[in-house]
C-alpha positions as CSV (number, residue, x, y, z in Angstrom):
1,M,117.6,48.3,61.6
2,V,120.5,50.7,60.9
3,P,122.8,49.0,58.4
4,N,126.0,49.1,60.6
5,S,124.4,48.0,63.8
6,P,125.8,45.0,65.6
7,A,123.7,41.8,65.4
8,V,120.9,41.0,67.8
9,N,119.4,37.5,67.9
10,R,116.1,38.0,69.8
11,I,114.6,39.5,72.9
12,L,116.0,37.5,75.8
13,E,114.1,38.9,78.8
14,T,111.0,41.0,79.1
15,S,109.5,42.2,82.4
16,L,106.2,43.0,84.1
17,Y,105.9,44.9,87.4
18,V,103.4,43.4,89.8
19,E,101.7,44.1,93.1
20,E,101.8,40.6,94.5
21,L,104.7,38.4,93.4
22,N,103.2,35.1,94.6
23,R,99.8,35.8,92.9
24,S,101.6,36.6,89.6
25,I,103.9,33.5,89.7
26,T,100.8,31.3,90.3
27,F,99.0,33.0,87.3
28,Y,101.9,32.5,84.8
29,T,102.5,29.0,86.0
30,R,98.8,28.0,85.8
31,V,98.0,29.7,82.5
32,F,101.3,29.2,80.5
33,G,103.1,26.4,82.4
34,F,106.2,28.5,82.9
35,A,108.8,27.2,85.4
36,V,110.5,29.3,88.0
37,L,114.2,29.7,87.2
38,F,115.1,32.1,90.0
39,R,113.2,33.9,92.8
40,D,114.0,36.3,95.6
41,H,112.2,39.0,97.6
42,R,112.0,41.4,94.7
43,M,111.6,39.3,91.5
44,C,111.0,36.0,89.8
45,A,112.5,34.8,86.5
46,M,110.3,32.3,84.6
47,A,111.3,30.1,81.7
48,V,109.6,30.9,78.4
49,P,110.1,28.5,75.5
50,D,113.0,29.2,73.0
51,R,115.4,30.3,75.8
52,Q,113.4,33.4,76.7
53,V,112.7,34.7,80.2
54,L,109.8,36.5,81.7
55,L,110.8,38.6,84.7
56,L,108.2,39.5,87.2
57,F,109.3,42.4,89.5
58,F,107.6,43.5,92.6
59,K,106.6,47.1,92.0
60,G,109.1,49.4,93.6
61,G,111.4,46.4,94.4
62,S,114.1,47.5,91.9
63,I,114.2,51.2,92.3
64,L,117.7,51.0,93.7
65,P,120.8,49.4,92.1
66,T,121.0,45.7,92.9
67,E,124.4,44.3,93.8
68,T,125.1,40.8,92.6
69,R,128.3,38.6,92.4
70,A,128.4,39.5,88.7
71,G,128.2,43.2,89.3
72,I,125.5,45.9,89.8
73,I,122.1,45.8,88.0
74,P,120.9,49.3,87.3
75,P,117.6,50.4,88.9
76,H,114.3,50.1,87.0
77,D,110.6,50.2,87.6
78,S,107.3,50.8,85.9
79,R,103.8,52.1,86.6
80,G,100.5,51.6,84.9
81,T,99.2,48.9,82.6
82,Q,101.7,47.0,80.5
83,H,101.4,44.8,77.4
84,L,103.0,41.5,76.5
85,C,102.4,39.2,73.6
86,F,103.4,35.5,73.4
87,S,103.7,33.7,70.0
88,I,101.6,30.6,69.7
89,P,101.3,28.0,66.9
90,D,98.7,28.8,64.2
91,S,96.9,25.6,65.1
92,A,96.6,26.6,68.8
93,L,94.3,29.6,68.7
94,Y,91.1,27.7,69.5
95,I,92.9,25.5,72.0
96,W,94.0,28.8,73.8
97,Q,90.4,30.1,73.7
98,D,89.2,26.9,75.4
99,H,92.1,26.9,77.9
100,L,91.3,30.5,79.0
101,K,87.6,29.7,79.3
102,L,88.4,26.5,81.3
103,L,90.6,28.6,83.7
104,G,87.8,31.2,84.1
105,I,89.9,34.0,82.4
106,A,87.7,36.4,80.4
107,L,88.7,36.9,76.8
108,E,88.8,40.7,76.4
109,S,89.3,40.7,72.6
110,R,90.0,38.6,69.5
111,L,91.5,40.2,66.4
112,D,91.9,38.6,63.0
113,W,94.7,40.8,61.5
114,P,94.8,41.8,57.8
115,R,98.1,40.0,57.3
116,G,96.6,36.7,58.5
117,G,97.5,36.4,62.2
118,S,95.0,36.2,65.0
119,S,95.3,37.5,68.6
120,L,93.5,36.8,71.8
121,Y,93.7,39.4,74.6
122,F,93.1,38.9,78.3
123,R,94.2,40.4,81.6
124,D,96.6,39.1,84.3
125,P,96.0,39.7,88.0
126,D,97.7,43.1,87.8
127,D,95.4,44.2,84.8
128,H,98.3,43.9,82.3
129,S,97.1,43.3,78.8
130,I,98.3,39.8,77.8
131,E,98.1,38.7,74.2
132,V,98.7,35.3,72.5
133,A,99.1,35.6,68.8
134,T,99.6,33.3,65.8
135,S,102.1,34.2,63.1
136,G,101.4,36.8,60.5
137,L,100.9,40.0,62.6
138,W,104.0,41.9,61.5
139,Q,105.6,42.4,58.1
140,N,108.8,40.8,59.3
141,D,107.0,37.5,59.6
142,P,107.4,35.2,56.5
143,R,103.7,34.3,56.7
144,A,102.8,38.0,56.4
145,A,105.2,38.6,53.4
146,A,102.5,37.6,50.9
147,S,100.3,40.5,52.2
148,E,102.6,43.4,51.6
149,D,99.8,45.6,50.3
150,V,98.3,45.8,53.8
151,T,98.4,49.4,55.2
152,D,98.4,50.9,58.6
153,R,94.8,52.1,57.9
154,D,93.8,48.4,57.5
155,Y,95.0,47.9,61.1
156,D,93.2,51.0,62.4
157,D,90.0,49.8,60.8
158,Q,90.4,46.4,62.4
159,A,91.0,47.8,65.8
160,N,88.0,50.1,65.5
161,G,85.7,47.3,64.4
162,D,86.7,45.2,67.4
163,R,85.8,48.0,69.8
164,D,82.2,47.4,68.7
165,R,82.4,43.6,68.9
166,F,84.0,43.6,72.4
167,P,82.2,46.2,74.5
168,S,84.4,45.3,77.5
169,R,87.2,47.3,75.9
170,R,85.2,50.5,76.5
171,P,86.1,52.5,79.6
172,P,83.9,51.7,82.6
173,D,81.2,54.0,83.7
174,A,81.9,55.7,87.1
175,G,79.5,53.3,88.8
176,E,81.1,50.2,87.3
177,F,84.5,51.3,88.3
178,N,83.5,51.7,91.9
179,G,81.8,48.3,91.9
180,D,78.3,49.8,92.1
């Protein structure tokens, strides 16, 4: 952070852009238990613990400015696969593995990071990469402070090792992609 920057507390909202709003609302309610705060034809705001909000936008539904009683929301949109990570308690990693299995959601990857945190990766209905992670991933986490000697190379080696353990991370062959 630049020394003279105004204070920021946390990320308040983050968004994903989805093909079918109802399908995504059902997924995030079923998997995470998030409650709907607001919904209209173009988006849904869902309550995430610690006063955070996940915004699900219908793809293409916000390409024009949106007029509200409070003022105008600038246009935005996204294409392609996105990534989102939710923090989980250290004690919940195996509970999450079991929860995903019970819901029939394939675990795409598990990483045990050099600083001590662990991550589980899976896909949502729009193929976005969703991660749940314990503390210790980043150097600004107090749990990771004891591991200051970890380098970026350690993370590169970790990621490359997981590619071998989780072959589903490899690009599909042409026949697999077409459902053959």
